[in-house]
mmJSON file of the N, C-alpha and C atoms, coordinates in Angstrom:
{"data_MODEL":{"atom_site":{
"group_PDB":["ATOM","ATOM","ATOM","ATOM","ATOM","ATOM","ATOM","ATOM","ATOM","ATOM","ATOM","ATOM","ATOM","ATOM","ATOM","ATOM","ATOM","ATOM","ATOM","ATOM","ATOM","ATOM","ATOM","ATOM","ATOM","ATOM","ATOM","ATOM","ATOM","ATOM","ATOM","ATOM","ATOM","ATOM","ATOM","ATOM","ATOM","ATOM","ATOM","ATOM","ATOM","ATOM","ATOM","ATOM","ATOM","ATOM","ATOM","ATOM","ATOM","ATOM","ATOM","ATOM","ATOM","ATOM","ATOM","ATOM","ATOM","ATOM","ATOM","ATOM","ATOM","ATOM","ATOM","ATOM","ATOM","ATOM","ATOM","ATOM","ATOM","ATOM","ATOM","ATOM","ATOM","ATOM","ATOM","ATOM","ATOM","ATOM","ATOM","ATOM","ATOM","ATOM","ATOM","ATOM","ATOM","ATOM","ATOM","ATOM","ATOM","ATOM","ATOM","ATOM","ATOM","ATOM","ATOM","ATOM","ATOM","ATOM","ATOM","ATOM","ATOM","ATOM","ATOM","ATOM","ATOM","ATOM","ATOM","ATOM","ATOM","ATOM","ATOM","ATOM","ATOM","ATOM","ATOM","ATOM","ATOM","ATOM","ATOM","ATOM","ATOM","ATOM","ATOM","ATOM","ATOM","ATOM","ATOM","ATOM","ATOM","ATOM","ATOM","ATOM","ATOM","ATOM","ATOM","ATOM","ATOM","ATOM","ATOM","ATOM","ATOM","ATOM","ATOM","ATOM","ATOM","ATOM","ATOM","ATOM","ATOM","ATOM","ATOM","ATOM","ATOM","ATOM","ATOM","ATOM","ATOM","ATOM","ATOM","ATOM","ATOM","ATOM","ATOM","ATOM","ATOM","ATOM","ATOM","ATOM","ATOM","ATOM","ATOM"],
"id":[1,2,3,4,5,6,7,8,9,10,11,12,13,14,15,16,17,18,19,20,21,22,23,24,25,26,27,28,29,30,31,32,33,34,35,36,37,38,39,40,41,42,43,44,45,46,47,48,49,50,51,52,53,54,55,56,57,58,59,60,61,62,63,64,65,66,67,68,69,70,71,72,73,74,75,76,77,78,79,80,81,82,83,84,85,86,87,88,89,90,91,92,93,94,95,96,97,98,99,100,101,102,103,104,105,106,107,108,109,110,111,112,113,114,115,116,117,118,119,120,121,122,123,124,125,126,127,128,129,130,131,132,133,134,135,136,137,138,139,140,141,142,143,144,145,146,147,148,149,150,151,152,153,154,155,156,157,158,159,160,161,162,163,164,165,166,167,168,169,170,171],
"type_symbol":["N","C","C","N","C","C","N","C","C","N","C","C","N","C","C","N","C","C","N","C","C","N","C","C","N","C","C","N","C","C","N","C","C","N","C","C","N","C","C","N","C","C","N","C","C","N","C","C","N","C","C","N","C","C","N","C","C","N","C","C","N","C","C","N","C","C","N","C","C","N","C","C","N","C","C","N","C","C","N","C","C","N","C","C","N","C","C","N","C","C","N","C","C","N","C","C","N","C","C","N","C","C","N","C","C","N","C","C","N","C","C","N","C","C","N","C","C","N","C","C","N","C","C","N","C","C","N","C","C","N","C","C","N","C","C","N","C","C","N","C","C","N","C","C","N","C","C","N","C","C","N","C","C","N","C","C","N","C","C","N","C","C","N","C","C","N","C","C","N","C","C"],
"label_atom_id":["N","CA","C","N","CA","C","N","CA","C","N","CA","C","N","CA","C","N","CA","C","N","CA","C","N","CA","C","N","CA","C","N","CA","C","N","CA","C","N","CA","C","N","CA","C","N","CA","C","N","CA","C","N","CA","C","N","CA","C","N","CA","C","N","CA","C","N","CA","C","N","CA","C","N","CA","C","N","CA","C","N","CA","C","N","CA","C","N","CA","C","N","CA","C","N","CA","C","N","CA","C","N","CA","C","N","CA","C","N","CA","C","N","CA","C","N","CA","C","N","CA","C","N","CA","C","N","CA","C","N","CA","C","N","CA","C","N","CA","C","N","CA","C","N","CA","C","N","CA","C","N","CA","C","N","CA","C","N","CA","C","N","CA","C","N","CA","C","N","CA","C","N","CA","C","N","CA","C","N","CA","C","N","CA","C","N","CA","C","N","CA","C","N","CA","C","N","CA","C"],
"label_alt_id":[null,null,null,null,null,null,null,null,null,null,null,null,null,null,null,null,null,null,null,null,null,null,null,null,null,null,null,null,null,null,null,null,null,null,null,null,null,null,null,null,null,null,null,null,null,null,null,null,null,null,null,null,null,null,null,null,null,null,null,null,null,null,null,null,null,null,null,null,null,null,null,null,null,null,null,null,null,null,null,null,null,null,null,null,null,null,null,null,null,null,null,null,null,null,null,null,null,null,null,null,null,null,null,null,null,null,null,null,null,null,null,null,null,null,null,null,null,null,null,null,null,null,null,null,null,null,null,null,null,null,null,null,null,null,null,null,null,null,null,null,null,null,null,null,null,null,null,null,null,null,null,null,null,null,null,null,null,null,null,null,null,null,null,null,null,null,null,null,null,null,null],
"label_comp_id":["MET","MET","MET","SER","SER","SER","GLY","GLY","GLY","LEU","LEU","LEU","THR","THR","THR","TYR","TYR","TYR","GLU","GLU","GLU","THR","THR","THR","VAL","VAL","VAL","ALA","ALA","ALA","LYS","LYS","LYS","PHE","PHE","PHE","ALA","ALA","ALA","GLN","GLN","GLN","GLN","GLN","GLN","GLY","GLY","GLY","GLY","GLY","GLY","THR","THR","THR","LEU","LEU","LEU","TYR","TYR","TYR","PHE","PHE","PHE","ALA","ALA","ALA","ALA","ALA","ALA","ILE","ILE","ILE","PHE","PHE","PHE","LEU","LEU","LEU","ALA","ALA","ALA","GLY","GLY","GLY","LEU","LEU","LEU","ALA","ALA","ALA","TYR","TYR","TYR","ALA","ALA","ALA","LEU","LEU","LEU","TRP","TRP","TRP","PRO","PRO","PRO","LYS","LYS","LYS","ASN","ASN","ASN","GLY","GLY","GLY","GLU","GLU","GLU","THR","THR","THR","PHE","PHE","PHE","SER","SER","SER","ARG","ARG","ARG","LEU","LEU","LEU","ALA","ALA","ALA","GLN","GLN","GLN","LEU","LEU","LEU","PRO","PRO","PRO","LEU","LEU","LEU","GLU","GLU","GLU","ASP","ASP","ASP","ALA","ALA","ALA","GLU","GLU","GLU","LEU","LEU","LEU","THR","THR","THR","ASN","ASN","ASN","ASP","ASP","ASP"],
"label_asym_id":["A","A","A","A","A","A","A","A","A","A","A","A","A","A","A","A","A","A","A","A","A","A","A","A","A","A","A","A","A","A","A","A","A","A","A","A","A","A","A","A","A","A","A","A","A","A","A","A","A","A","A","A","A","A","A","A","A","A","A","A","A","A","A","A","A","A","A","A","A","A","A","A","A","A","A","A","A","A","A","A","A","A","A","A","A","A","A","A","A","A","A","A","A","A","A","A","A","A","A","A","A","A","A","A","A","A","A","A","A","A","A","A","A","A","A","A","A","A","A","A","A","A","A","A","A","A","A","A","A","A","A","A","A","A","A","A","A","A","A","A","A","A","A","A","A","A","A","A","A","A","A","A","A","A","A","A","A","A","A","A","A","A","A","A","A","A","A","A","A","A","A"],
"label_entity_id":["1","1","1","1","1","1","1","1","1","1","1","1","1","1","1","1","1","1","1","1","1","1","1","1","1","1","1","1","1","1","1","1","1","1","1","1","1","1","1","1","1","1","1","1","1","1","1","1","1","1","1","1","1","1","1","1","1","1","1","1","1","1","1","1","1","1","1","1","1","1","1","1","1","1","1","1","1","1","1","1","1","1","1","1","1","1","1","1","1","1","1","1","1","1","1","1","1","1","1","1","1","1","1","1","1","1","1","1","1","1","1","1","1","1","1","1","1","1","1","1","1","1","1","1","1","1","1","1","1","1","1","1","1","1","1","1","1","1","1","1","1","1","1","1","1","1","1","1","1","1","1","1","1","1","1","1","1","1","1","1","1","1","1","1","1","1","1","1","1","1","1"],
"label_seq_id":[1,1,1,2,2,2,3,3,3,4,4,4,5,5,5,6,6,6,7,7,7,8,8,8,9,9,9,10,10,10,11,11,11,12,12,12,13,13,13,14,14,14,15,15,15,16,16,16,17,17,17,18,18,18,19,19,19,20,20,20,21,21,21,22,22,22,23,23,23,24,24,24,25,25,25,26,26,26,27,27,27,28,28,28,29,29,29,30,30,30,31,31,31,32,32,32,33,33,33,34,34,34,35,35,35,36,36,36,37,37,37,38,38,38,39,39,39,40,40,40,41,41,41,42,42,42,43,43,43,44,44,44,45,45,45,46,46,46,47,47,47,48,48,48,49,49,49,50,50,50,51,51,51,52,52,52,53,53,53,54,54,54,55,55,55,56,56,56,57,57,57],
"pdbx_PDB_ins_code":[null,null,null,null,null,null,null,null,null,null,null,null,null,null,null,null,null,null,null,null,null,null,null,null,null,null,null,null,null,null,null,null,null,null,null,null,null,null,null,null,null,null,null,null,null,null,null,null,null,null,null,null,null,null,null,null,null,null,null,null,null,null,null,null,null,null,null,null,null,null,null,null,null,null,null,null,null,null,null,null,null,null,null,null,null,null,null,null,null,null,null,null,null,null,null,null,null,null,null,null,null,null,null,null,null,null,null,null,null,null,null,null,null,null,null,null,null,null,null,null,null,null,null,null,null,null,null,null,null,null,null,null,null,null,null,null,null,null,null,null,null,null,null,null,null,null,null,null,null,null,null,null,null,null,null,null,null,null,null,null,null,null,null,null,null,null,null,null,null,null,null],
"Cartn_x":[79.087,79.15,78.962,79.694,79.657,78.353,77.917,76.708,76.941,78.2,78.509,78.449,77.3,77.153,77.204,77.269,77.284,76.018,74.887,73.617,73.601,74.155,74.198,75.071,76.235,77.154,76.569,75.957,75.371,74.225,73.4,72.277,72.791,73.795,74.383,74.979,75.687,76.311,75.251,74.169,73.103,72.441,72.131,71.488,72.441,73.696,74.684,74.901,74.957,75.126,73.941,72.752,71.557,71.563,71.911,71.976,73.073,74.209,75.311,74.882,74.253,73.787,72.761,71.838,70.813,71.442,72.432,73.096,73.83,74.544,75.271,74.291,73.19,72.182,71.565,71.206,70.601,71.586,72.851,73.861,74.01,74.032,74.122,72.891,71.73,70.485,70.449,70.855,70.894,71.866,73.019,74.0,73.429,72.761,72.225,71.079,70.308,69.149,69.404,70.603,70.933,70.8,70.071,69.826,71.103,72.161,73.415,74.006,73.753,74.328,73.462,72.282,71.349,71.902,72.537,73.072,74.195,75.026,76.129,75.602,74.618,74.069,73.308,72.633,71.936,72.932,74.047,75.08,75.695,75.981,76.589,75.623,74.323,73.334,73.267,73.554,73.509,74.814,75.857,77.177,77.2,76.569,76.614,75.854,74.971,74.163,74.798,75.906,76.573,77.128,77.083,77.561,79.046,79.857,81.302,81.91,82.845,83.55,84.667,84.522,85.549,85.979,87.103,87.595,88.986,89.298,90.636,91.371,91.986,92.718,94.152],
"Cartn_y":[134.178,133.238,131.813,130.918,129.527,128.856,127.868,127.121,126.054,125.86,124.869,125.491,125.431,125.916,124.717,124.999,123.92,123.072,123.713,122.99,122.062,122.515,121.692,120.461,120.676,119.56,118.599,119.124,118.273,117.444,118.055,117.327,116.227,116.532,115.528,114.38,114.691,113.656,112.782,113.373,112.607,111.672,112.175,111.345,110.272,110.638,109.658,108.567,108.949,107.961,107.021,107.551,106.719,105.718,106.181,105.284,104.237,104.64,103.71,102.633,103.039,102.085,101.133,101.659,100.816,99.8,100.216,99.304,98.196,98.547,97.549,96.59,97.124,96.289,95.305,95.785,94.913,93.856,94.213,93.232,92.145,92.525,91.547,90.669,91.252,90.493,89.497,89.934,89.033,87.884,88.174,87.126,86.124,86.627,85.746,84.885,85.396,84.66,83.921,84.009,83.324,81.823,81.123,79.687,78.847,79.22,78.459,78.478,79.54,79.674,79.059,78.573,78.053,76.902,75.939,74.775,75.179,76.081,76.543,77.224,78.119,78.828,77.883,76.882,75.909,75.122,74.722,73.974,74.84,76.082,76.977,77.33,77.35,77.644,76.528,75.301,74.156,73.943,74.626,74.428,74.617,75.633,75.779,74.678,73.975,72.953,71.568,71.428,70.134,69.75,68.481,67.956,67.617,68.635,68.428,68.635,67.789,67.919,68.939,70.054,71.096,71.293,70.741,70.877,71.488,72.161,72.734,71.906,70.869,70.006,70.413],
"Cartn_z":[101.614,102.728,102.2,102.747,102.311,102.744,101.963,102.294,103.348,103.75,104.77,106.157,106.755,108.123,109.064,110.325,111.315,111.194,111.006,110.913,109.698,108.592,107.382,107.589,108.156,108.397,109.428,110.483,111.514,110.947,110.131,109.532,108.606,107.803,106.91,107.718,108.793,109.621,110.288,110.738,111.377,110.375,109.205,108.193,107.679,107.483,107.041,108.069,109.327,110.392,110.487,110.303,110.336,109.179,107.996,106.841,107.014,107.561,107.82,108.814,109.911,110.913,110.316,109.535,108.918,107.973,107.206,106.269,107.02,108.077,108.867,109.542,110.068,110.718,109.731,108.546,107.547,107.054,106.932,106.533,107.6,108.851,109.936,110.019,109.812,109.828,108.678,107.502,106.342,106.588,107.179,107.484,108.487,109.51,110.546,110.029,109.098,108.604,107.291,106.77,105.511,105.718,104.855,105.062,105.197,104.515,104.583,105.993,106.764,108.102,109.195,108.861,109.864,110.671,110.004,110.709,111.67,111.241,112.094,113.343,113.178,114.333,115.262,114.704,115.545,116.386,115.757,116.499,117.592,117.263,118.251,119.38,119.088,120.127,121.157,120.744,121.656,122.41,122.019,122.61,124.135,124.701,126.171,126.909,126.214,126.872,126.84,126.143,126.077,127.439,127.714,129.0,128.869,129.003,128.92,130.297,130.616,131.885,131.748,132.364,132.372,133.829,134.148,135.52,135.513,136.558,136.753,137.793,137.349,138.287,138.393],
"occupancy":[1.0,1.0,1.0,1.0,1.0,1.0,1.0,1.0,1.0,1.0,1.0,1.0,1.0,1.0,1.0,1.0,1.0,1.0,1.0,1.0,1.0,1.0,1.0,1.0,1.0,1.0,1.0,1.0,1.0,1.0,1.0,1.0,1.0,1.0,1.0,1.0,1.0,1.0,1.0,1.0,1.0,1.0,1.0,1.0,1.0,1.0,1.0,1.0,1.0,1.0,1.0,1.0,1.0,1.0,1.0,1.0,1.0,1.0,1.0,1.0,1.0,1.0,1.0,1.0,1.0,1.0,1.0,1.0,1.0,1.0,1.0,1.0,1.0,1.0,1.0,1.0,1.0,1.0,1.0,1.0,1.0,1.0,1.0,1.0,1.0,1.0,1.0,1.0,1.0,1.0,1.0,1.0,1.0,1.0,1.0,1.0,1.0,1.0,1.0,1.0,1.0,1.0,1.0,1.0,1.0,1.0,1.0,1.0,1.0,1.0,1.0,1.0,1.0,1.0,1.0,1.0,1.0,1.0,1.0,1.0,1.0,1.0,1.0,1.0,1.0,1.0,1.0,1.0,1.0,1.0,1.0,1.0,1.0,1.0,1.0,1.0,1.0,1.0,1.0,1.0,1.0,1.0,1.0,1.0,1.0,1.0,1.0,1.0,1.0,1.0,1.0,1.0,1.0,1.0,1.0,1.0,1.0,1.0,1.0,1.0,1.0,1.0,1.0,1.0,1.0,1.0,1.0,1.0,1.0,1.0,1.0],
"B_iso_or_equiv":[0.0,0.0,0.0,0.0,0.0,0.0,0.0,0.0,0.0,0.0,0.0,0.0,0.0,0.0,0.0,0.0,0.0,0.0,0.0,0.0,0.0,0.0,0.0,0.0,0.0,0.0,0.0,0.0,0.0,0.0,0.0,0.0,0.0,0.0,0.0,0.0,0.0,0.0,0.0,0.0,0.0,0.0,0.0,0.0,0.0,0.0,0.0,0.0,0.0,0.0,0.0,0.0,0.0,0.0,0.0,0.0,0.0,0.0,0.0,0.0,0.0,0.0,0.0,0.0,0.0,0.0,0.0,0.0,0.0,0.0,0.0,0.0,0.0,0.0,0.0,0.0,0.0,0.0,0.0,0.0,0.0,0.0,0.0,0.0,0.0,0.0,0.0,0.0,0.0,0.0,0.0,0.0,0.0,0.0,0.0,0.0,0.0,0.0,0.0,0.0,0.0,0.0,0.0,0.0,0.0,0.0,0.0,0.0,0.0,0.0,0.0,0.0,0.0,0.0,0.0,0.0,0.0,0.0,0.0,0.0,0.0,0.0,0.0,0.0,0.0,0.0,0.0,0.0,0.0,0.0,0.0,0.0,0.0,0.0,0.0,0.0,0.0,0.0,0.0,0.0,0.0,0.0,0.0,0.0,0.0,0.0,0.0,0.0,0.0,0.0,0.0,0.0,0.0,0.0,0.0,0.0,0.0,0.0,0.0,0.0,0.0,0.0,0.0,0.0,0.0,0.0,0.0,0.0,0.0,0.0,0.0],
"pdbx_formal_charge":[null,null,null,null,null,null,null,null,null,null,null,null,null,null,null,null,null,null,null,null,null,null,null,null,null,null,null,null,null,null,null,null,null,null,null,null,null,null,null,null,null,null,null,null,null,null,null,null,null,null,null,null,null,null,null,null,null,null,null,null,null,null,null,null,null,null,null,null,null,null,null,null,null,null,null,null,null,null,null,null,null,null,null,null,null,null,null,null,null,null,null,null,null,null,null,null,null,null,null,null,null,null,null,null,null,null,null,null,null,null,null,null,null,null,null,null,null,null,null,null,null,null,null,null,null,null,null,null,null,null,null,null,null,null,null,null,null,null,null,null,null,null,null,null,null,null,null,null,null,null,null,null,null,null,null,null,null,null,null,null,null,null,null,null,null,null,null,null,null,null,null],
"auth_seq_id":[1,1,1,2,2,2,3,3,3,4,4,4,5,5,5,6,6,6,7,7,7,8,8,8,9,9,9,10,10,10,11,11,11,12,12,12,13,13,13,14,14,14,15,15,15,16,16,16,17,17,17,18,18,18,19,19,19,20,20,20,21,21,21,22,22,22,23,23,23,24,24,24,25,25,25,26,26,26,27,27,27,28,28,28,29,29,29,30,30,30,31,31,31,32,32,32,33,33,33,34,34,34,35,35,35,36,36,36,37,37,37,38,38,38,39,39,39,40,40,40,41,41,41,42,42,42,43,43,43,44,44,44,45,45,45,46,46,46,47,47,47,48,48,48,49,49,49,50,50,50,51,51,51,52,52,52,53,53,53,54,54,54,55,55,55,56,56,56,57,57,57],
"auth_comp_id":["MET","MET","MET","SER","SER","SER","GLY","GLY","GLY","LEU","LEU","LEU","THR","THR","THR","TYR","TYR","TYR","GLU","GLU","GLU","THR","THR","THR","VAL","VAL","VAL","ALA","ALA","ALA","LYS","LYS","LYS","PHE","PHE","PHE","ALA","ALA","ALA","GLN","GLN","GLN","GLN","GLN","GLN","GLY","GLY","GLY","GLY","GLY","GLY","THR","THR","THR","LEU","LEU","LEU","TYR","TYR","TYR","PHE","PHE","PHE","ALA","ALA","ALA","ALA","ALA","ALA","ILE","ILE","ILE","PHE","PHE","PHE","LEU","LEU","LEU","ALA","ALA","ALA","GLY","GLY","GLY","LEU","LEU","LEU","ALA","ALA","ALA","TYR","TYR","TYR","ALA","ALA","ALA","LEU","LEU","LEU","TRP","TRP","TRP","PRO","PRO","PRO","LYS","LYS","LYS","ASN","ASN","ASN","GLY","GLY","GLY","GLU","GLU","GLU","THR","THR","THR","PHE","PHE","PHE","SER","SER","SER","ARG","ARG","ARG","LEU","LEU","LEU","ALA","ALA","ALA","GLN","GLN","GLN","LEU","LEU","LEU","PRO","PRO","PRO","LEU","LEU","LEU","GLU","GLU","GLU","ASP","ASP","ASP","ALA","ALA","ALA","GLU","GLU","GLU","LEU","LEU","LEU","THR","THR","THR","ASN","ASN","ASN","ASP","ASP","ASP"],
"auth_asym_id":["A","A","A","A","A","A","A","A","A","A","A","A","A","A","A","A","A","A","A","A","A","A","A","A","A","A","A","A","A","A","A","A","A","A","A","A","A","A","A","A","A","A","A","A","A","A","A","A","A","A","A","A","A","A","A","A","A","A","A","A","A","A","A","A","A","A","A","A","A","A","A","A","A","A","A","A","A","A","A","A","A","A","A","A","A","A","A","A","A","A","A","A","A","A","A","A","A","A","A","A","A","A","A","A","A","A","A","A","A","A","A","A","A","A","A","A","A","A","A","A","A","A","A","A","A","A","A","A","A","A","A","A","A","A","A","A","A","A","A","A","A","A","A","A","A","A","A","A","A","A","A","A","A","A","A","A","A","A","A","A","A","A","A","A","A","A","A","A","A","A","A"],
"auth_atom_id":["N","CA","C","N","CA","C","N","CA","C","N","CA","C","N","CA","C","N","CA","C","N","CA","C","N","CA","C","N","CA","C","N","CA","C","N","CA","C","N","CA","C","N","CA","C","N","CA","C","N","CA","C","N","CA","C","N","CA","C","N","CA","C","N","CA","C","N","CA","C","N","CA","C","N","CA","C","N","CA","C","N","CA","C","N","CA","C","N","CA","C","N","CA","C","N","CA","C","N","CA","C","N","CA","C","N","CA","C","N","CA","C","N","CA","C","N","CA","C","N","CA","C","N","CA","C","N","CA","C","N","CA","C","N","CA","C","N","CA","C","N","CA","C","N","CA","C","N","CA","C","N","CA","C","N","CA","C","N","CA","C","N","CA","C","N","CA","C","N","CA","C","N","CA","C","N","CA","C","N","CA","C","N","CA","C","N","CA","C","N","CA","C","N","CA","C","N","CA","C"],
"pdbx_PDB_model_num":[1,1,1,1,1,1,1,1,1,1,1,1,1,1,1,1,1,1,1,1,1,1,1,1,1,1,1,1,1,1,1,1,1,1,1,1,1,1,1,1,1,1,1,1,1,1,1,1,1,1,1,1,1,1,1,1,1,1,1,1,1,1,1,1,1,1,1,1,1,1,1,1,1,1,1,1,1,1,1,1,1,1,1,1,1,1,1,1,1,1,1,1,1,1,1,1,1,1,1,1,1,1,1,1,1,1,1,1,1,1,1,1,1,1,1,1,1,1,1,1,1,1,1,1,1,1,1,1,1,1,1,1,1,1,1,1,1,1,1,1,1,1,1,1,1,1,1,1,1,1,1,1,1,1,1,1,1,1,1,1,1,1,1,1,1,1,1,1,1,1,1]
}}}
């Protein structure tokens, strides 16, 4: 009988998915907190507060 049972595959998929999610999360966190990107994110955070006239005439 093969060692690949449903439980083995399911456990591997669960652990692999968890590691994949953690890697993607850490990459996004590193990108967001990278010092080079700070000025860009600060500018973009203030964008909705700018007093711009947006009218549909």
